[in-house]
Backbone as JSON, one array per atom type, in Angstrom:
{
  "sequence": "MTAPNRTGFVVTDIERADAATIDALGAHGVATVHEAMGRTGLVGASVTPIQDGTRVSGSAVTVLNWPGNNLMLHAAVEQCSEGDIVVATTVSPALDGSFGELFATALTRRGVRGLVTTGGVRDVSDLREMGFPVWSAAVSAQGTVKAVAGSVNVPITVGETVVRAGDVIIADDDGVVCVPREECAAVLTASDARVATEAASRADYQGGGLSLDRNNLRPVLADLGVRYVTEREFTEG",
  "N": [[-93.44, -177.16, -54.44], [-92.03, -177.02, -51.3], [-89.53, -177.45, -48.73], [-88.86, -176.89, -45.25], [-85.85, -175.17, -44.55], [-83.95, -175.96, -42.22], [-81.33, -175.37, -39.99], [-78.52, -176.56, -38.05], [-78.95, -179.02, -36.84], [-78.59, -182.53, -36.16], [-80.22, -185.28, -36.84], [-80.73, -188.35, -35.37], [-82.17, -190.75, -35.28], [-83.63, -191.92, -37.5], [-86.38, -193.42, -39.28], [-86.59, -196.24, -41.41], [-87.64, -197.72, -44.51], [-88.85, -201.07, -45.23], [-86.34, -203.34, -46.17], [-86.63, -205.21, -48.27], [-88.76, -204.16, -49.7], [-87.66, -201.74, -50.56], [-85.63, -202.7, -52.28], [-87.2, -204.01, -54.18], [-88.67, -201.89, -55.3], [-86.52, -200.52, -56.41], [-85.74, -202.3, -58.4], [-87.68, -201.92, -60.31], [-87.14, -199.38, -61.36], [-86.6, -195.86, -62.19], [-88.37, -194.53, -64.06], [-90.68, -196.2, -64.2], [-91.55, -196.26, -61.51], [-92.0, -193.55, -61.05], [-94.13, -193.06, -62.86], [-96.01, -194.81, -61.75], [-96.56, -193.54, -59.38], [-98.21, -191.54, -60.14], [-96.91, -189.69, -61.72], [-95.2, -188.17, -60.04], [-92.66, -187.05, -57.69], [-90.14, -186.88, -58.94], [-86.78, -185.76, -58.93], [-85.78, -184.1, -60.89], [-84.49, -182.74, -64.03], [-82.08, -181.46, -63.65], [-80.29, -182.86, -62.11], [-78.06, -185.33, -62.76], [-76.66, -188.56, -63.78], [-73.21, -189.48, -63.21], [-72.21, -191.72, -64.27], [-72.82, -194.59, -66.4], [-75.46, -196.95, -66.9], [-76.14, -197.79, -64.31], [-78.14, -198.67, -61.53], [-79.67, -197.86, -58.52], [-81.15, -198.22, -55.25], [-82.37, -196.98, -52.13], [-82.47, -195.94, -48.63], [-83.0, -192.57, -47.77], [-80.5, -190.5, -46.48], [-80.41, -187.37, -45.43], [-78.81, -184.25, -46.26], [-78.05, -180.97, -45.46], [-76.31, -178.28, -46.49], [-74.42, -175.18, -46.34], [-73.67, -172.92, -49.06], [-70.54, -173.54, -50.61], [-69.57, -174.98, -48.5], [-68.9, -178.11, -46.89], [-69.3, -179.25, -44.47], [-71.44, -180.61, -43.17], [-71.7, -182.93, -44.63], [-69.58, -184.41, -43.69], [-70.51, -184.85, -41.1], [-72.7, -186.39, -41.71], [-71.81, -188.91, -42.52], [-71.44, -190.53, -40.28], [-74.06, -191.09, -39.61], [-74.97, -192.86, -41.44], [-76.12, -196.01, -42.72], [-76.01, -199.49, -43.76], [-77.23, -199.82, -47.03], [-78.19, -197.26, -47.38], [-78.71, -194.08, -49.09], [-77.04, -191.12, -49.69], [-78.39, -187.91, -49.72], [-78.0, -184.73, -50.8], [-78.07, -181.16, -50.44], [-77.96, -177.54, -50.78], [-78.5, -174.47, -48.93], [-78.86, -172.36, -50.63], [-78.42, -172.1, -54.2], [-75.5, -173.86, -55.3], [-72.57, -175.01, -56.88], [-70.13, -176.07, -56.23], [-67.4, -178.41, -55.86], [-68.12, -180.45, -53.63], [-67.86, -183.06, -52.83], [-65.98, -186.05, -53.02], [-63.53, -188.61, -53.83], [-62.54, -189.46, -51.29], [-64.71, -189.13, -49.51], [-66.43, -190.96, -50.74], [-65.06, -193.33, -50.29], [-65.25, -193.58, -47.49], [-68.04, -193.79, -47.24], [-68.61, -196.07, -48.73], [-67.47, -198.01, -47.12], [-69.37, -198.1, -45.13], [-71.5, -199.23, -46.34], [-73.09, -197.65, -47.96], [-75.08, -196.79, -50.77], [-74.91, -194.85, -52.74], [-74.76, -191.4, -53.96], [-76.78, -188.53, -54.15], [-76.91, -185.29, -55.29], [-77.53, -181.78, -55.36], [-75.46, -180.2, -55.82], [-71.96, -179.95, -56.79], [-69.53, -182.46, -57.78], [-66.27, -183.97, -57.47], [-63.17, -185.63, -58.46], [-63.99, -187.47, -60.34], [-63.19, -189.51, -62.14], [-62.02, -191.29, -60.37], [-64.23, -191.96, -58.76], [-65.81, -193.29, -60.62], [-64.13, -195.43, -61.23], [-64.01, -196.78, -58.8], [-66.58, -197.55, -58.6], [-68.59, -196.15, -57.28], [-71.74, -194.87, -57.2], [-73.02, -191.78, -58.45], [-75.22, -189.05, -58.62], [-75.44, -185.88, -59.8], [-75.51, -182.23, -59.96], [-73.46, -180.99, -61.19], [-70.03, -181.19, -62.29], [-67.19, -180.34, -60.65], [-64.03, -179.03, -59.81], [-63.7, -177.2, -57.86], [-62.98, -176.5, -54.54], [-64.27, -176.81, -51.13], [-65.13, -175.4, -47.88], [-65.19, -175.95, -44.29], [-67.08, -174.6, -42.42], [-69.56, -173.55, -41.64], [-72.55, -174.31, -39.94], [-74.87, -176.73, -40.99], [-77.47, -179.06, -41.5], [-78.37, -182.49, -40.72], [-80.4, -185.09, -41.83], [-82.87, -183.72, -41.88], [-85.93, -182.48, -43.4], [-85.48, -181.71, -46.85], [-85.35, -179.65, -49.79], [-84.96, -180.91, -52.92], [-84.07, -180.25, -55.98], [-86.94, -180.59, -57.68], [-88.53, -181.72, -55.76], [-89.5, -182.68, -52.41], [-87.47, -184.2, -50.03], [-87.38, -186.42, -47.38], [-85.64, -187.65, -44.53], [-85.2, -191.12, -44.58], [-87.06, -191.55, -46.57], [-87.57, -193.33, -49.68], [-85.17, -193.61, -52.16], [-84.76, -193.89, -55.6], [-82.54, -194.34, -58.23], [-81.27, -194.02, -61.5], [-80.23, -194.34, -64.96], [-82.2, -192.7, -65.97], [-82.64, -190.71, -64.15], [-83.61, -189.42, -60.92], [-85.85, -190.46, -58.41], [-88.08, -189.9, -55.69], [-89.67, -191.7, -53.18], [-92.11, -191.34, -50.8], [-91.68, -192.6, -47.52], [-93.85, -193.78, -46.1], [-95.54, -194.46, -48.12], [-94.52, -196.51, -49.56], [-95.26, -199.27, -49.82], [-97.74, -199.17, -51.16], [-96.97, -197.87, -53.52], [-95.23, -199.75, -54.55], [-97.01, -201.83, -55.15], [-98.55, -200.57, -57.14], [-96.53, -200.16, -59.01], [-95.81, -202.79, -59.65], [-98.18, -203.55, -60.93], [-98.13, -201.85, -63.13], [-95.88, -202.77, -64.49], [-96.8, -205.31, -65.24], [-98.85, -204.61, -67.0], [-97.34, -203.32, -68.98], [-95.86, -205.46, -69.88], [-97.79, -207.01, -71.16], [-98.49, -205.24, -73.19], [-96.06, -205.11, -74.55], [-95.84, -207.71, -75.54], [-97.99, -207.69, -77.3], [-97.15, -205.73, -79.16], [-94.88, -206.96, -80.16], [-96.1, -208.91, -81.57], [-97.09, -207.52, -83.67], [-99.07, -205.69, -83.12], [-100.57, -202.4, -82.68], [-99.86, -199.4, -80.93], [-101.68, -197.36, -81.13], [-104.13, -198.67, -81.29], [-104.12, -200.39, -79.05], [-104.06, -198.61, -76.95], [-106.34, -197.24, -77.43], [-106.39, -194.87, -79.03], [-107.26, -193.88, -81.43], [-109.9, -192.68, -81.42], [-109.19, -190.38, -79.99], [-107.48, -189.0, -81.74], [-109.36, -188.49, -83.75], [-111.21, -186.84, -82.39], [-109.61, -184.64, -82.07], [-109.48, -183.65, -84.54], [-107.78, -184.75, -86.44], [-106.95, -185.87, -89.65], [-106.81, -188.56, -91.99], [-105.14, -188.66, -94.96], [-104.3, -188.95, -98.47], [-101.02, -188.56, -100.07], [-101.3, -187.01, -102.33], [-103.76, -185.74, -101.87], [-103.03, -184.21, -99.67], [-101.06, -182.56, -100.77], [-102.47, -181.15, -102.7], [-104.12, -179.75, -101.13]],
  "CA": [[-93.4, -177.79, -53.13], [-90.78, -176.7, -50.64], [-89.35, -177.97, -47.37], [-88.17, -175.93, -44.42], [-84.41, -175.34, -44.51], [-83.57, -175.75, -40.83], [-79.93, -175.68, -39.79], [-78.07, -176.75, -36.68], [-79.48, -180.27, -36.28], [-78.28, -183.86, -36.67], [-81.25, -186.21, -36.35], [-79.99, -189.62, -35.29], [-83.0, -191.96, -35.14], [-84.59, -191.95, -38.6], [-87.01, -194.68, -39.64], [-86.33, -196.67, -42.79], [-88.59, -198.68, -45.06], [-88.42, -202.46, -45.29], [-85.28, -203.51, -47.16], [-87.14, -205.93, -49.43], [-89.58, -203.21, -50.47], [-86.72, -200.82, -51.2], [-84.98, -203.39, -53.4], [-88.21, -204.28, -55.22], [-88.9, -200.63, -56.0], [-85.35, -200.24, -57.22], [-85.73, -203.18, -59.57], [-88.59, -201.36, -61.32], [-86.51, -198.24, -62.0], [-87.14, -194.52, -61.97], [-89.51, -194.18, -64.91], [-91.85, -196.98, -63.81], [-92.02, -195.81, -60.2], [-92.54, -192.19, -61.25], [-95.46, -193.2, -63.47], [-96.89, -195.49, -60.79], [-96.93, -192.56, -58.35], [-98.98, -190.44, -60.72], [-95.93, -188.76, -62.26], [-94.69, -187.3, -58.99], [-91.47, -187.52, -57.0], [-88.88, -186.72, -59.65], [-85.88, -184.68, -58.53], [-85.73, -183.18, -62.02], [-83.45, -182.97, -65.02], [-80.84, -180.78, -63.3], [-79.41, -183.82, -61.44], [-77.82, -186.4, -63.73], [-75.63, -189.51, -63.34], [-71.86, -189.34, -63.76], [-71.88, -193.02, -64.83], [-73.87, -195.18, -67.23], [-75.86, -198.33, -66.66], [-76.21, -198.11, -62.89], [-79.42, -198.42, -60.86], [-79.6, -198.11, -57.08], [-82.26, -197.75, -54.42], [-81.98, -197.0, -50.73], [-83.09, -194.97, -47.72], [-82.34, -191.27, -47.83], [-79.9, -189.73, -45.4], [-80.42, -186.04, -46.04], [-77.76, -183.33, -45.83], [-78.25, -179.57, -45.83], [-75.1, -177.49, -46.31], [-74.36, -173.83, -46.89], [-72.83, -172.88, -50.26], [-69.11, -173.5, -50.37], [-69.27, -175.75, -47.3], [-69.31, -179.51, -46.88], [-69.18, -179.69, -43.09], [-72.47, -181.55, -42.75], [-71.43, -184.22, -45.25], [-68.73, -185.12, -42.74], [-71.37, -185.29, -40.0], [-73.68, -187.37, -42.21], [-71.21, -190.24, -42.67], [-71.69, -191.27, -39.04], [-75.47, -191.45, -39.52], [-75.31, -193.76, -42.55], [-76.15, -197.45, -42.49], [-76.07, -200.33, -44.95], [-78.39, -199.63, -47.88], [-78.61, -195.85, -47.48], [-78.24, -193.18, -50.15], [-76.9, -189.76, -49.19], [-79.04, -186.92, -50.57], [-77.44, -183.48, -50.29], [-78.36, -179.9, -51.12], [-77.48, -176.35, -50.08], [-79.59, -173.55, -48.62], [-79.03, -171.63, -51.87], [-77.71, -172.87, -55.22], [-74.04, -173.88, -55.32], [-72.1, -176.13, -57.68], [-68.77, -176.42, -55.84], [-67.14, -179.83, -55.73], [-68.13, -180.72, -52.18], [-67.81, -184.51, -52.6], [-65.0, -186.71, -53.87], [-63.16, -190.01, -53.6], [-62.4, -189.79, -49.88], [-66.07, -189.32, -48.99], [-66.96, -192.21, -51.29], [-64.38, -194.42, -49.59], [-65.86, -193.7, -46.16], [-69.43, -194.24, -47.37], [-68.58, -197.46, -49.19], [-67.17, -198.84, -45.94], [-70.59, -198.2, -44.33], [-72.53, -199.87, -47.13], [-73.93, -196.66, -48.65], [-75.23, -197.21, -52.17], [-74.68, -193.79, -53.7], [-74.97, -190.01, -53.6], [-77.57, -187.62, -54.98], [-76.62, -183.95, -54.82], [-77.81, -180.64, -56.22], [-74.2, -179.49, -55.99], [-70.98, -180.54, -57.66], [-68.62, -183.48, -57.28], [-64.98, -184.04, -58.16], [-62.55, -186.97, -58.47], [-64.99, -188.26, -61.06], [-62.61, -190.75, -62.67], [-61.86, -192.2, -59.23], [-65.55, -192.43, -58.37], [-66.23, -194.28, -61.61], [-63.28, -196.62, -61.12], [-64.36, -197.54, -57.6], [-67.96, -197.99, -58.73], [-69.5, -195.47, -56.36], [-72.67, -194.14, -58.07], [-73.31, -190.39, -58.1], [-76.09, -188.2, -59.45], [-75.1, -184.53, -59.36], [-75.87, -181.14, -60.86], [-72.27, -180.47, -61.85], [-68.7, -181.69, -61.96], [-66.38, -179.15, -60.38], [-62.87, -179.23, -58.95], [-63.69, -176.15, -56.84], [-63.07, -177.05, -53.21], [-65.18, -176.19, -50.16], [-64.61, -175.27, -46.52], [-65.99, -176.6, -43.25], [-67.12, -173.42, -41.55], [-70.91, -173.12, -41.27], [-73.4, -175.45, -39.59], [-76.12, -177.04, -41.66], [-78.2, -180.1, -40.77], [-78.43, -183.84, -41.25], [-81.66, -185.81, -41.63], [-84.04, -182.86, -41.85], [-86.51, -182.4, -44.75], [-84.8, -180.79, -47.75], [-85.86, -179.54, -51.15], [-83.95, -181.39, -53.86], [-84.63, -180.01, -57.3], [-88.37, -180.34, -57.77], [-89.3, -182.49, -54.79], [-89.05, -182.68, -51.02], [-86.95, -185.49, -49.57], [-87.23, -186.54, -45.94], [-84.81, -188.77, -44.12], [-85.94, -192.37, -44.56], [-87.77, -191.78, -47.83], [-86.86, -194.24, -50.57], [-84.61, -193.01, -53.35], [-84.39, -194.75, -56.72], [-81.75, -193.55, -59.17], [-80.69, -194.78, -62.6], [-79.88, -193.49, -66.09], [-83.3, -191.79, -66.24], [-82.7, -189.65, -63.15], [-83.8, -189.76, -59.51], [-87.21, -190.29, -57.91], [-88.22, -190.08, -54.24], [-90.94, -192.29, -52.74], [-92.32, -191.16, -49.35], [-91.52, -193.88, -46.84], [-95.12, -194.38, -45.71], [-96.27, -194.84, -49.33], [-93.71, -197.48, -50.31], [-95.99, -200.5, -50.14], [-98.74, -198.86, -52.18], [-96.27, -197.55, -54.77], [-94.73, -201.01, -55.09], [-98.16, -202.52, -55.75], [-98.86, -199.87, -58.39], [-95.43, -200.4, -59.94], [-95.98, -204.17, -60.12], [-99.3, -203.56, -61.88], [-97.7, -201.18, -64.35], [-94.98, -203.68, -65.19], [-97.62, -206.35, -65.85], [-99.52, -203.99, -68.15], [-96.34, -203.09, -70.02], [-95.49, -206.77, -70.45], [-98.86, -207.38, -72.1], [-98.35, -204.35, -74.35], [-94.86, -205.52, -75.29], [-96.17, -208.93, -76.28], [-98.87, -207.28, -78.39], [-96.35, -205.04, -80.18], [-94.02, -207.96, -80.79], [-96.95, -209.64, -82.51], [-97.54, -206.64, -84.75], [-100.1, -204.76, -82.68], [-100.27, -200.97, -82.71], [-100.19, -198.67, -79.71], [-102.9, -196.59, -81.4], [-105.29, -199.5, -80.99], [-104.08, -200.92, -77.69], [-104.36, -197.5, -76.04], [-107.6, -196.62, -77.87], [-106.05, -193.49, -79.35], [-107.88, -193.41, -82.68], [-110.92, -191.67, -81.12], [-108.55, -189.14, -79.56], [-107.08, -188.31, -82.97], [-110.57, -188.0, -84.43], [-111.75, -185.71, -81.63], [-108.72, -183.5, -82.26], [-109.59, -183.21, -85.93], [-106.73, -185.31, -87.28], [-107.5, -186.57, -90.81], [-105.94, -189.42, -92.79], [-105.27, -188.26, -96.37], [-103.2, -189.39, -99.34], [-100.05, -187.51, -100.33], [-101.86, -186.12, -103.35], [-104.76, -184.91, -101.21], [-102.35, -183.23, -98.82], [-100.34, -181.59, -101.63], [-103.45, -180.3, -103.39], [-104.9, -178.97, -100.15]],
  "C": [[-92.05, -177.51, -52.5], [-90.74, -177.32, -49.26], [-88.64, -176.91, -46.55], [-86.67, -176.22, -44.4], [-83.92, -174.99, -43.12], [-82.14, -176.2, -40.62], [-79.62, -175.84, -38.31], [-78.54, -178.03, -36.03], [-78.83, -181.48, -36.94], [-79.29, -184.81, -36.04], [-80.7, -187.62, -36.47], [-80.85, -190.88, -35.37], [-84.05, -192.06, -36.24], [-85.14, -193.36, -38.81], [-86.73, -194.98, -41.11], [-87.39, -197.67, -43.22], [-87.99, -200.08, -45.02], [-87.44, -202.66, -46.44], [-85.77, -204.22, -48.42], [-87.98, -205.03, -50.32], [-88.69, -202.23, -51.21], [-86.09, -201.46, -52.43], [-85.96, -203.66, -54.53], [-88.55, -203.02, -56.0], [-87.72, -200.29, -56.9], [-85.29, -201.07, -58.48], [-86.63, -202.64, -60.68], [-87.99, -200.15, -62.02], [-87.29, -196.95, -61.86], [-88.4, -194.25, -62.78], [-90.78, -194.9, -64.49], [-92.42, -196.49, -62.48], [-92.63, -194.42, -60.3], [-93.94, -192.25, -61.85], [-96.45, -193.82, -62.49], [-97.35, -194.56, -59.68], [-97.74, -191.4, -58.9], [-98.08, -189.33, -61.22], [-95.5, -187.71, -61.24], [-93.35, -187.85, -58.51], [-90.14, -187.34, -57.7], [-88.08, -185.56, -59.08], [-85.78, -183.66, -59.65], [-84.48, -183.37, -62.86], [-82.12, -182.3, -64.68], [-79.84, -181.71, -62.62], [-79.28, -185.05, -62.32], [-76.7, -187.33, -63.25], [-74.27, -189.19, -63.96], [-71.4, -190.64, -64.4], [-73.05, -193.51, -65.67], [-74.2, -196.59, -66.73], [-75.93, -198.75, -65.21], [-77.58, -197.77, -62.33], [-79.26, -198.77, -59.39], [-80.9, -197.67, -56.43], [-81.81, -197.85, -52.97], [-82.73, -195.96, -49.92], [-82.29, -193.68, -47.72], [-81.78, -190.85, -46.48], [-79.69, -188.34, -45.96], [-79.36, -185.14, -45.41], [-78.08, -181.94, -46.35], [-76.99, -178.79, -45.48], [-75.33, -176.05, -46.74], [-73.48, -173.84, -48.13], [-71.35, -172.77, -49.9], [-68.66, -174.26, -49.15], [-69.66, -177.21, -47.5], [-69.24, -180.11, -45.48], [-70.18, -180.79, -42.75], [-72.38, -182.89, -43.5], [-70.54, -185.07, -44.34], [-69.58, -185.67, -41.58], [-72.32, -186.4, -40.45], [-73.1, -188.77, -42.27], [-71.53, -191.12, -41.46], [-73.12, -191.78, -38.94], [-75.89, -192.47, -40.57], [-75.22, -195.22, -42.14], [-76.16, -198.18, -43.83], [-77.36, -200.08, -45.72], [-78.87, -198.2, -48.0], [-78.1, -195.2, -48.76], [-78.18, -191.79, -49.56], [-77.52, -188.79, -50.21], [-78.7, -185.55, -50.02], [-77.9, -182.29, -51.13], [-77.79, -178.76, -50.29], [-78.64, -175.38, -49.89], [-79.85, -172.57, -49.76], [-78.14, -172.3, -52.91], [-76.19, -172.73, -55.16], [-73.58, -175.13, -56.03], [-70.65, -176.5, -57.38], [-68.62, -177.93, -55.67], [-67.0, -180.25, -54.27], [-67.95, -182.19, -51.83], [-66.8, -185.13, -53.55], [-64.69, -188.11, -53.39], [-63.04, -190.37, -52.13], [-63.75, -190.0, -49.2], [-66.62, -190.67, -49.46], [-66.33, -193.42, -50.61], [-65.01, -194.66, -48.23], [-67.28, -194.25, -46.25], [-69.51, -195.69, -47.84], [-68.35, -198.41, -48.02], [-68.44, -199.06, -45.09], [-71.76, -198.8, -45.11], [-73.47, -198.92, -47.84], [-73.93, -196.94, -50.14], [-75.0, -196.1, -53.18], [-74.94, -192.42, -53.12], [-75.85, -189.33, -54.63], [-77.33, -186.23, -54.45], [-77.01, -182.9, -55.84], [-76.57, -179.8, -56.44], [-73.27, -180.22, -56.94], [-70.17, -181.62, -56.97], [-67.32, -183.41, -58.06], [-64.39, -185.42, -57.97], [-63.43, -187.94, -59.25], [-64.4, -189.56, -61.61], [-62.4, -191.76, -61.56], [-63.19, -192.78, -58.8], [-66.04, -193.5, -59.33], [-65.43, -195.57, -61.46], [-63.66, -197.45, -59.9], [-65.82, -197.98, -57.6], [-68.9, -197.38, -57.73], [-70.43, -194.58, -57.17], [-72.98, -192.73, -57.54], [-74.26, -189.79, -59.12], [-75.9, -186.78, -58.94], [-75.55, -183.5, -60.38], [-74.67, -180.61, -61.62], [-71.07, -181.31, -61.49], [-67.82, -180.47, -61.81], [-65.24, -179.5, -59.45], [-62.79, -178.19, -57.84], [-63.91, -176.75, -55.45], [-64.02, -176.27, -52.31], [-64.5, -176.13, -48.8], [-65.57, -175.97, -45.56], [-66.19, -175.57, -42.15], [-68.5, -173.05, -41.03], [-71.78, -174.35, -41.02], [-74.63, -175.54, -40.48], [-76.87, -178.07, -40.83], [-78.09, -181.44, -41.48], [-79.76, -184.46, -40.86], [-82.83, -184.9, -41.27], [-84.65, -182.85, -43.26], [-85.77, -181.35, -45.59], [-85.51, -180.75, -49.09], [-84.74, -179.89, -52.11], [-84.53, -181.25, -55.26], [-86.1, -179.67, -57.22], [-89.19, -181.11, -56.74], [-88.71, -182.35, -53.4], [-88.62, -184.09, -50.64], [-86.8, -185.43, -48.06], [-86.34, -187.74, -45.63], [-85.67, -190.03, -44.01], [-86.83, -192.59, -45.76], [-86.92, -192.68, -48.73], [-86.44, -193.5, -51.83], [-84.32, -194.09, -54.37], [-83.67, -193.88, -57.73], [-81.18, -194.47, -60.25], [-80.39, -193.82, -63.74], [-80.96, -192.46, -66.42], [-83.4, -190.65, -65.23], [-82.9, -190.2, -61.75], [-85.25, -189.52, -59.13], [-87.23, -190.62, -56.42], [-89.61, -190.61, -53.93], [-91.08, -192.06, -51.23], [-92.36, -192.51, -48.64], [-92.86, -194.56, -46.55], [-95.96, -194.83, -46.92], [-95.61, -195.98, -50.09], [-94.5, -198.71, -50.73], [-97.0, -200.27, -51.25], [-98.09, -198.58, -53.52], [-95.7, -198.82, -55.38], [-95.84, -201.8, -55.76], [-98.52, -201.89, -57.1], [-97.78, -200.1, -59.44], [-95.5, -201.81, -60.51], [-97.07, -204.25, -61.19], [-98.89, -202.93, -63.2], [-96.77, -202.08, -65.17], [-95.76, -204.79, -65.89], [-98.33, -205.83, -67.09], [-98.54, -203.79, -69.31], [-95.91, -204.4, -70.67], [-96.52, -207.23, -71.47], [-98.77, -206.53, -73.36], [-97.16, -204.78, -75.2], [-95.14, -206.76, -76.14], [-97.05, -208.6, -77.48], [-98.08, -206.63, -79.52], [-95.42, -206.0, -80.9], [-94.79, -208.8, -81.79], [-97.51, -208.78, -83.62], [-98.63, -205.67, -84.36], [-99.62, -203.32, -82.69], [-100.69, -200.31, -81.41], [-101.43, -197.81, -79.9], [-104.14, -197.37, -81.01], [-105.28, -199.98, -79.54], [-104.45, -199.85, -76.68], [-105.6, -196.71, -76.44], [-107.41, -195.14, -78.21], [-106.67, -192.99, -80.66], [-109.02, -192.42, -82.41], [-110.33, -190.34, -80.66], [-108.11, -188.34, -80.77], [-108.28, -187.72, -83.67], [-111.15, -186.79, -83.71], [-110.91, -184.45, -81.8], [-108.69, -183.02, -83.71], [-108.52, -183.72, -86.85], [-107.36, -186.13, -88.4], [-106.43, -187.41, -91.48], [-106.19, -189.09, -94.25], [-104.12, -188.87, -97.16], [-102.22, -188.24, -99.54], [-100.6, -186.51, -101.35], [-102.91, -185.19, -102.72], [-104.11, -183.83, -100.36], [-101.7, -182.14, -99.67], [-101.32, -180.63, -102.29], [-104.33, -179.52, -102.45], [-106.32, -179.44, -100.01]]
}
């Protein structure tokens, strides 16, 4: 799945999902929401957190830069509001350190909850100390220039999924998932149901139950030809 990489635009009037829905999705976490959406929406394993134990959710402000440039990150700051998450990529792969402590300072002032980028970041110790969450593809001290126009708040391809401005981003230790804005309510309902199911399973396992039985997996093993044998039977063939 790909998105058009259109440059030369700053879209100023993006729609955002309901704040309560965004927070409720965030409380469920990446893995639960990903499963509730039918295992879709993951950015992929190439983007990982620079910190541990942090979970955020927010509305995507998207940024499209050229490799070696961070001009449009500067333009994006003005478009950010309380509760947003900046999601950045480049028109072709680049891992330069296009984001650091100064950007994080400006975004924190505007209530931005974090950054997701397919590129690199630097000033990592400062970012951790100030508690600004980042999910990136690399850590790199390599600087960038401000020379080529990209875009802000256009659809972008981030790893393995398309992110549009205003889509809901959830990010934690498991990675990053994107929920299309118009699907938020349905995904939240599905996530709530999944959490309830998992709670029942957890109670069963705490009481000694087996996932083989709760998930009716014994017939699956039998259909696949799996046999239960003693060690002696296995050794003797």
